[in-house]
N, C-alpha and C positions, 0 to 999 in steps of 0.2 A: 108506677110502671108507665102509665099513659104519659105522665110528664116527661119521664126519661126518653120515651119514644119521640115525643114532639120535639125534644131538644136535639137528638142526634139526626133527625130528619132534616134539620136546618143546616147541617154540616156539609162542607164540600165533599165530593165523591172520594177524594183521596184520603180524607179524614175518616169517613165512614169505614173505609177498607181496613183501617187499623184500630177501629173502636173496640173496647173491651166487650161490648155486647154482641153476641153472635148474630143476632137479627140485624143489627146495624151493619156488620160486615157483609152479611148476606145481601142486603140492599145495595151496599157499596159495590160489591162485585157485579151485581146485575147492571147497575148504572155504568160501571166501567166498561162492561162488555159492549153496551150500546154506544158508549162514547168512542171507543176504539174503532168501531165499525163505521162511525159517522165521519171520521177525519178524512179530508180530501187529499192530504199530503202525508206521505210516510214520515216526513220530517217535522210534523206538527209539534209545537212546543208542549202540547197536552201530554204527549208520550213521555217527555223527559221527567214529568212529575212522578212517574211510576217506576222509573228505572231501579230504584232501591227498594220498591215495595213488592214487586211481583213474586220475589222469592218467598215472601210470607204467605202469599195467596195459596201456594201448593201445600203448605204445612199447617193450615188452619186445623185447630183441634176439634172443631165441630164438623161432623161428617157431611151434614147438609150444606153448610156454608162452604166447605172445602170443594164440593162439586161445582158450585157456582164460581168459586175462585179459579178453578181449572178452566172453566169456560172463558173467564176474563183473560187468563194467561194465554190461552190459545189465540184469542182475538188480538192480543197485544203482539205476540210473536208473528202473527200473520200479517199485521199491518204496519208495525213500527220499524223504521229503518235501524234504530239503535237496539233492537231486540237481540242482536247478536251478542251484545255486551253482557246480557243477563244469563247466557247459557250455563256458564260455570257455577252460577248460584242456584239456578232453578232445577237443573237436572239432578243434583244430589238430593234435593228435597223430594223430588218425584220418586227416586229410588227408595228413600227411607220411609216416606209417608203415604205414597200412593200405590205403589206396586204390591203392597201387602194389604190393601184396603178392599172395599166393596168392588164387585165386578165393574160397575159403572165408573167408579173413581179410577180404577186400574186402566180401563179402556181409554179414558180421557188423558191420563198420564202418558200412556203410550203414544197417543196421537200428538201430544205436545212434543215428545221426543222426535217423532217423524217430521214435525214442522220445523224443529230446529235443524234437522238434517237438510230440509228443503232450503232453508236460508243459509246453508253452507257452514253449519257448525257441527258437521258430522264427526270431526276429530274429538271435540269435547264430549259429544253424546256417547261416542264409543268408549272413550276413556272412563267416563263416570259410570257407564253401564257395566263395563268390565270390572270396575271396583266392586260393584254390587254382587259379582259372582262369588265373592268371598264372605258375603253377609252370613250371619249365623242362622237366619231364618230361611229355611228351604223355600218358603213361599216367595220370598224376595228373589232368591237365586233363580227359581223357575221363571218368574216374570221377566227378569233381566235377560234370560236366554230367549224368551219370546220376543223381546224388543230387538235383540240382535238379529234373530231370524226374520222378523218383519222388515227391518231395515234392509237386510240383504235381498229379501224377496222383492221389495219395492224399487230400491235404487241400484241394486247390482253390486258386484265386487269391485268395480272401479271407484265407486263413491264410498262404499263401506269396505275398507281393506280387509282381506280375509286372513292375512298372516296372524295378527294377534288373536283372532277368534279361534283359528285352528290350533294354536298353541294351548289355549285354555280348555279345549274340548275334552281331551282324554280323561282328566279326573272327574269331569261332569258326567261322562258316560258310565262311570262306576260309582256315582254318588250314592250315599246310603238312602236318600229319599227317592221313592219311585217316581214321583212327579218330575223331579229334576232330571232323572235319567231319561224319562220319556221326552221331555222338552229338548234335551241334548240330542237325542236321536233325530228329532224333527229338524234341529239346527244342522245336523250332519247331512240330512237330505237336501236342505237348501244349499249348503256348501257344495254338495256334489252336483246339483243342478247348474251351478255357476262355474265351478272350476274343475269339474270332472274328478277322476281318481287321483289327481296330483296331491291333494291334501292328505291322502292316506299314509304318506311317508311319515307324517307327524303322529300317526296312530299306532306305531309299532309296538308300544307297550300295552296297548289295550288287550284285554283278555280275548282269546280266540272265539269263545262263545258269543261275546258281544260283537266282534268283528263279523262273525258269520251272520248274525241278525242284521247288521247294517248292510252287508253286501247283498243279502236277499232283498232288502228294501230298496237299495239302489237299483237293482235290476228291474224293479217294477216301475221306476220313474219313466215318464214319457221321453222319447228320444229327441223331441223337439227342443232346440236350444232355448235357454232361459232368456227372457227379454225384460228390459227395464220398463216399469209401468208408472213410475213416479220420477219427477225430474227436479233437479236443482234450479234455482232461479236463473242461474247462468246457462242452463241447458235448454232453454226454450226453443232454440233452433233445432236441436236434436229431437225434442218432443214433436215439433211440427213435422219433421221429416218422417218420424216413425208413425205418426198418425196418418200421413199421406200414404205410406206403404200399406198400412192396414186397410185404408179405403180402397186402394188399388187391388186388394185381394191377394190371395196366395199364388202370385205369379212368379215368384222367385224360382229359379232353376236349382238343380241339385248342387251345383257348384256354389251357388249363393248360400245354401244351407250349410255347406261345409265351411265356408268362410266365416259365417256367424259362429259356428261351433269352435273354429280355431281361435276366433277372437275372444271367446269366453274362457278358453283354457288358460291355466296358470302353470308356469314351470315350477316343479317341486323344489328346484334350487332356490327360488325366491322365498320359500317358506322355511328354509333352514337358517340356523344361526351359524355365522362363521366361527371356525375353530382356530385359535392361535397356536402355531406349531413351531415358530422360529426359536422360542425359548426352550422348547423341548428337544431340539436337535442336540445329540450328544456333543459335549464341548470339545471332545477330541476327534470330531468327525473329519475335519480337514487333515489332521495328522494321520488318522487311520487310513484315509484314502490315498495317502502317499506311501503307505507301507508296501514293501516288496512281496509280502505274503498275501495271496489272493483271498485266503480265508478271512483275514482281518478286514480287507476291503469289502468282502461280501457281507460280513456282519454289520459294518457301518451302513451299507446301502440298504440292507434289510430293515434296519432301525429307521432309516429315513422313509422307506417305502410304506411302512406301517403308519407313519404320520401323514404321508401324502394321500393315503386312501380315505381321509375324511372328505366327505362330498363337497363341503364348502370351506374354503380357507380364508383366514383374515389376511388382508393386504399387508405388505411389508417389503423389506429389502431382501429378495431372494437371490440377488446377483451372485454372491459367493457360491451358494449351493448349485445354481444353474451352471456356473462356470466349471465346477467339479464334474457335474453330470455330462456336460459337453465333452470334457476331456476324456471321461471314461468311455463314452460312446465312440469317440473318434480314435482313441489311442490304446485303450486297454486290450491286451492280447487274450484275455479270458472272455470268451463269448458269453458265458453265463452271466458275468457282471455287466456286459453290454446290455443284455436283455433286461436285467433288474434296473439299470440306469434308465433305460427306455420307459419302463413301467413307472419309475419315479417322475419322469417328465410328463407322462400321461396324467398322473395324479395331480401334479402341480397345475397343469393346464386346465384340467376339468374343475379343480377346486378354486382357482383364481379367475378363470375365464379371461375377460378383457384386461384384467390387471396383470396378466402374464405377457401381454403384448410386447413390452420392452425387451423381452428375451427371445421372442418368437423367431426372428430372422436367423439368429445364430444357431438356434436348435434345428431349424429346417435345413440349413446348409450342411451341418454335420451328419444329420440323419440321411439325407439324400446321398451323400458320399459313402455312408456305411452300408447302403443297399447292395454293395458288392458282396456282402456276406451271404452265404447260401443256406445256413442252418435255419430250418423252418421256425423254431421257437424264437430266434433272434429277429428274423424278418417280420414275424407276426407282432412282436413287441414294438419294433420300429414303426410298423404301419399304424398301430394304435397310437403311438406317441405323436407321429407327424399329423395324423388326422385330428387329434386333440389340440395340437399346437395351432393348426390352421384356423380353428374356430376362434382363436384369439387375435388373428391378424387378417390380412387381405391378400388377394392374388397380386395386387400391384406391389405390395411391400416385398414379396418373396419372388418376384418375377425373374430377377437377375440370377437367383440360385437355381430355380428349376430349368431355366433356359440353358445354364451351364451344364446341369446334370443331363439334359437331353442330348447334349453334344459330347457326352462322355464316351470313352472307347469301350467301356464295360457294358455288355448287353443287359446285365441284371439291373444296373443303375438306370439305364434308359427305360427299360420296361416298367420298373417300379415307379419311376418318376411319372411316366404317362398314366399309369393306373392311379397314382396319387392325384394327378390333375383331374382325372375322371371323377374321383370321389369329391374333390373340391367343387367341381362344376355342378355336381348333383345337389350340392348344398347352397348354390348361388342363385341370385336373381339376375335378370339382364343388366340391372344397374351396377352390379358387382363385377361385370365383365365388360368394361368400356373398350372402345376401339383401341386405345393405347395398350391394353392388355391382350386383347384378342388377336391383333395383327401379328406381333412377334411370336405369340404362342402357336398360332396356326402355322406360321412359316416353319417353325422348328418341327412341329408334329407332322407336317406334310413331308418334310425331308425324311422323317423316321418311317413313313409308310413304304419307303423303298429300302429299308434296312435289311441286312442279310439274315438277321435273327427273326424267326417267325413270331416269337413272343413280343418282340418290340413292335413289329408291324401291326399285330392285332391290337395291342394296347394303344397304339397311336390312332388307329381307326376308331376305337371306342371313345377315346378322349375327344377327337374331332366331332364324332356323332353326338356326344353329350353336349358339347359346346353349341352345336347346331340346334339341339333341342331347347337349350337355355335361351339363346339370343334370337333364334329364328333363322330360317334358311337364307333370307335376303341379306342380312348384315354380314353373314360369313361367306357368302358365295364368291366375292371378289378374291378372297384368299385361297380359294380352292380351284381356280381356273385351270391350273396345269395338270389336274388329276384326270385320269381316264375314267371311262364309264364303270368299269369293274370296281375300281377303288371307291368311286362315288356311291355305287350300289351298297358296298359294305358300310360306308359311313351313314347312309340313310337308314340302313337296317338297324344299326346301333342307335341312331337318333330316335327311331320309333320305339325301341325297347327301353330307352333310358327312363328311369324312374326318378323324376326331379323332385327334390324335397324343398329346395329354396323357393321355387315358384317360377318356372320358365314359361316359354310361350305355350299356351294351352292348345291342344289339338282335340278335335271331336273324336269320340270313339267310333270305330267302324261299325260296330254292331251294338244294339241295345242289350245284347246278352252278356255284356261285361259284368253284370251282377253275378254271373255264375262262375267268374274267375276264382281260382283257388287263392287263399290269402297269401300275400307276399311274405317273404321271410323277414322277421324283425330281428333286431340285434345288431351285431357287428362289434366294433371296438367299444370300450367304455365311453368314449366320447359320443357314441351314438345314443347313449342313454339320456342325453339332454333333450329338451323340448325341440322337436324338429330337426335334430342332428343325428341322423342314422346313416351308417356307412353303406357302401354298395359293393357288391362282390365283383372283383375284376377277373381277368382271364386266368391269373395264376393264384386264385384263392384269396383275394383280399377281403376287406370287410364287406359285410353283407348288405343287401338292399333292404330298404324299409319304406313303409308307406308314409305319405306326407303328414307333417305335424305330429309324428310319433314321439312320445315322451318315454323316459325310463319308467317302467311300470312292471308290476308283476301280472298285469292283465295281458292277454294275448293280442296279437295284431288283428285288425279288422280287415276284411276283404273290401275291395273297392265297392262291390255291390252293397255291402253293409252300410257304407256311408251314404249311399244314394237314398234320397228321400223325396218322394213326390208322388203325384197321382199315377195310378196304374202300375205301381211297383211294389205290390204287396209281397212278392216273392223275395225281396231283398232283405236279408237278415244279417246281423252281425255274427262274428265268429264265436262269441261266447253266449250271446243272448238268443241262441237257437232254442227257444222255449217250446215246451210241449203244450200245445193248445188243445189237446183232446182231454176232456174232463168227464167224469162219470161218478155217480154215487156208488159207494162200496156196498156190496150185497152182504147180508148176514150168511152164516154157515148153512142155515136152513134153506134160504133162498137159493144158494149155490147148489145144494144137494137136489133141490126140486128141479132146477133148470138142467142140471147134469143128467138127471134121470130121463128128461125129455129128449136130450140130445144123443145120449150114448146108451148102448145096450146094458142091461142089468148085469149080464155076465162079465162084461169088460170092467165095469165099476167094482164088481165083487172081486175080480182077480187082482185089481190094483191094491186092494186091502189085504190080500192073502199073505200068510206067513211063509208060504213056499215061493222061493225066488223065481222058479220056472213059471209058476202061474202069474206072478207079477210081471214077468217079462212078456208073457203071452198077452196079458191085459194091456201092457204098454203098446204092443204091436197093433192090437185092435183099436185102442184109443187113438194112436197116431194116425192110423188109416182113416178113421172117422173124421179127425180134425182136418187132414189134408184134403178131404173131399168137400170141405166147406168153402164158400165164397169168401175170399180174404177180407173184403170190405164189410162183411156182416159177421165175421167170426167173433163169437163171444169170448174174447180173450180173458176177461176176468174169471169167468166160469172155468175155463180150461186150466188156467194157472192155479187157481185156488183148489181145484180138484187134485191137481198134481201135488200140491203142497198141503193137502188135507191133514196129514199126520207129520208135518214137518218135512225137511229135506234129507233127513238121515236115511241112507240106504246102504246096506252092507254089501250088496252085490253090484259089482262095477258095471255089468252089462245093463242092468235096470237103470242105474244112475246115468250112464251115458245116453240111454234111450230118452230119459227124462230131459236131460239138458239139450239133446238134439231137438226135441220137440219145443222146448223153451226158445231155442234159437229160431226155429221156424215161425213160431207164433209171434215173437217180438219183431222178427224181420218182415212179417207180412201183414199183421193185423194192426189195430189201433190200440195203443197202450197208454193208460193213464198213470200218473205218478204213484198212485196207491198200488197198482198192479206191478209197476216197475220195482217198487221197494220190496215186494214179496219175492220177485225174481232175484233181486240182488242178494237178499238174505241167503238163499240157497246156493247161488253161484259163488259167493265169497266164502261160504262155509267149505266148499269143495275145490276152490281154485288151486289149492296146494296139493290136491290129491294126485298121486302118480298117474293113475289111469283116467280119472274123470276130469283132471285139471285142464288139459288141452281143449276139451269140449266146453268146459265152463268158460274158458277164455273166449271161445268162438261166440258163445251166447252173450257174453258181456259186450263184445264188439257189435253184435246184432242189436242189442238193447241200446247201445250208444247211438247207432244209426237211426233208431226209431225215436228216441227221446233226445238226448244230446250227450256228447262226450263229457261236457262240464258237469252235468248232473250225475251221470254214472260214475265218473272218476271220484268226485267229491264224496258221494254217499258210499261208494265201494271202499275207498281208502279209509274212511272213518270207521266203517264196520270192521274192516280187517284189523285195525289197530285197537279196537275194543276187545278183540279176541286174544287168546293167549297162544294161538297156534303160529309159530314163526314161519312155517312153510306158506301159510295163507298170506301173511304179511309180505314176505319176499316176492311171492308170485303175483300178488296184486300190483306191486310196484313194477315188476317186470312187464306185466300186461300193459300198464299205463305207459311205460316207455315205448313199447311197440305201437300202442294206439295213437300216441302223439305223432309218431312218424307217419302213420297211415291217414290220420284225420288233419294233421297240422296242429298248431298250438291253439286249440279251441277250448282251452281251460283257463280258469282264473287261478293263477299260480299261487297267490298269497296263502290260501287255505292249506296248501300242501307243505308250506315251509316248516311248520311245527311238526308235522308227521315225518318229514325228512330228517329233522333233528332227532326225533325219537328213533328213527331207523339207524341213524349214525351212532347213536348211543347204545344200540342193542348189543347184547353179548353174542348173539347168533351172527356169524360172519356172512351168511347168505343174505340176511336183511340189510347189513351194512353195504354189501356189494350192490344189492338191488337199488339202495338209496343213492349210492355214488353214481351208478349208471344212469339213473333218472336225472340227477343233477347235470350229468354230461349232455343228455338229450335236450334238457331245457336250455342249457347254455348255447346249444346250436342255434336256437331261436332268439335268445335274449342277450347273448354276449357274455363276456367273461365277468362282468360285474355282478352276475348272479351270486358270485362268491361272497359278496358283502354280507349276505344273510347268514353266512356260516363262519364269520370271522372268529367267533368265540370257541370253535371246536379245537380239539387237541391237535398239536402240530403234526402228528403222524397222519391223522385223518385229513387235515388240510392239504398235506402233501399228496394224498391219493386223490382228493377232489381237484387240486390244481392239475395233476397229471391227466385226469379224465377230461377236464375243461380244455386243456391244451390239445389233447387228442382230437377233440371235436372242433377246435378252432378253425381248422382248414376245411371242414365239411360243410356242404350245402344241405339245408334241410330238404328231404325228398318231397317231390310234388305230392300233395294229398291224393289218395286213391279212394278215400271214403268221405262221407259227409252225411248230414241229416237227410234221412229218406224223405223224398218229396211226398206231399199229400196225395198228389195224383196217383202215385204208385199204390198207395194203400186204400184210397177212397174211390178212385175212379176206375180201378182195374188196370 
């Protein structure tokens, strides 16, 4: 043995590294690590000797030698210019031989992966690690998920593309191995940090219980946007810039924070695979569209519309189809078919985006001319279509058509054209409205401010005001010189109110109290479901306003105050993340009884337990009187609620029941409520929400509870409880309460958890439940737009018809201004 050792010690380092004796290899790896660190040039010829060897270092059969081999590989990748060439050979070895090994070995293997990313081989690292997700060993799969999460955490989604990871996530979340599932959840948290809820579109097939767990975890994440902490070799300038920002301290203003967040967001469209539809269009489509029977034309358009509703379409030659749609919109005498053709244009525009631009100008021209139509459903369809088409083109490209439409003799065409321009401008940046576009547009709109039709004048004022907000007052002033003070006053009013999505000239808020503004309405036409593409409501009921950088989502819109983030703004909260921050330990029944005996008379407590309803009613009166005499901020809410619910919430006498629920409403509306106590209240309220006499009071108590906790919590827990019961009245009335609550609070709920419950409601045999479900869909569509329908595509045609009718009924409605919200701490704690 000694002779063998003396022999291999004389060998060159590269020979030791491949020696059959593990001790020789161990020594070789140690020497190589030192050698790589000593080289003064990354192009040293010493590195080239190891190009074909390093792949063997990571797969060494001896665990001790393997660890030293990994050290050598790390030093090689860190220092050698040619290390990039070895990524495709080394990473598979790490996946198969290191990620299932000892913790130290696994850790070193992961660090090598990070180093390969740093030297800009992230594509190979991601590809090979993704292959590891199908490994038969759960230990390897879990480790591969860890590598992906770590890569994303360190380098961000711009370096580590999220799309392939998102697609691979759903089966991992439901993997049979617990460790794999847990790591997949951690990966989902990291994805959420970087890209927000955009990636949830790829999780549609995940079980509701898993989605609920994920959403609960996402809510706990810090609101601060994720930042890159490790950088590619080519990103050293970015690294220096970010380090300088950190040294400067947290001096960024609220707008800066919002800009960081917007940069981190990803459009859900980018995460989708395109669907090829041209081959699926019926072969007799053109022939059918030339038929004299409108029913045949309608069937052909319906078949096309179903294909166009795929959210992302594969590029191709859509010229023939678009020409038929243009002809239908422009010349078909059946207005129902005009509306369907408009919907097809909307689908094609949204699905193809910029690839639809070759057809955009022709579509805009015919739609503007068709705005002479007065039927609401047709006008709504055309608005959605032209808004979607605009996103595929530019104001410059369509200027000739909208200028001609503004000079039309038809007041409806002029008014709708001006409203269309308003919506276009709200999605524009100053660069998108150059002087060549602004001058003729303003000249024509100024002429329309003297129009004989009031709708035309108002629409013109709004369009000019929006343009002023986008480009600023100075650039537009020369074109408005002939307007009097009254007209300029109207224009400036519209300018101040304009909600610019594209990024116009920023103005400072007049008051810091902007955080208390009610949330803006989200939604509008389907085109508004794109990232940053939300419509705005015009004077005659056009598409709705939306907050900046809003994306299609089943999450509600955030108020401006919610986005604000900075020192001294603790009161600013998001519309959904109104979290209940009061916590308390739950008391045992014995502790509750003891405290209740100290607070209330023995007679009142005894009467509450009486079998005689008159005595129970008398006991409730005494009990209520005692509660209302207490100071709200010190009111022992848990003791009160648990005493009321001591024997459950079943009460045969409606007077006693109403008295109980009235007291619940008072306590929840004035005291401090923890989640544990809120759940006890919900149990009783949902049990009786369908009761003929007690139901209205139960709904009032639910509303009070939502003001104290949050509408999101009460609605999710309440709807889930209702659908676990077999009582159809409770299910229907819970949905009816939620419809009304959303109108009163605004859309302060996460919509996604309700989708499955709504589908259950639609499938119910009880018509009251189905009707309540359809009504709730209508209310949600008021905030989210018509594409809420996408979630119910698989419903029966008869139900879809009812859903479409409800959505259409709500399409012209503005969401009411919120009249309720989360009760302020000061009201409950400071008197």
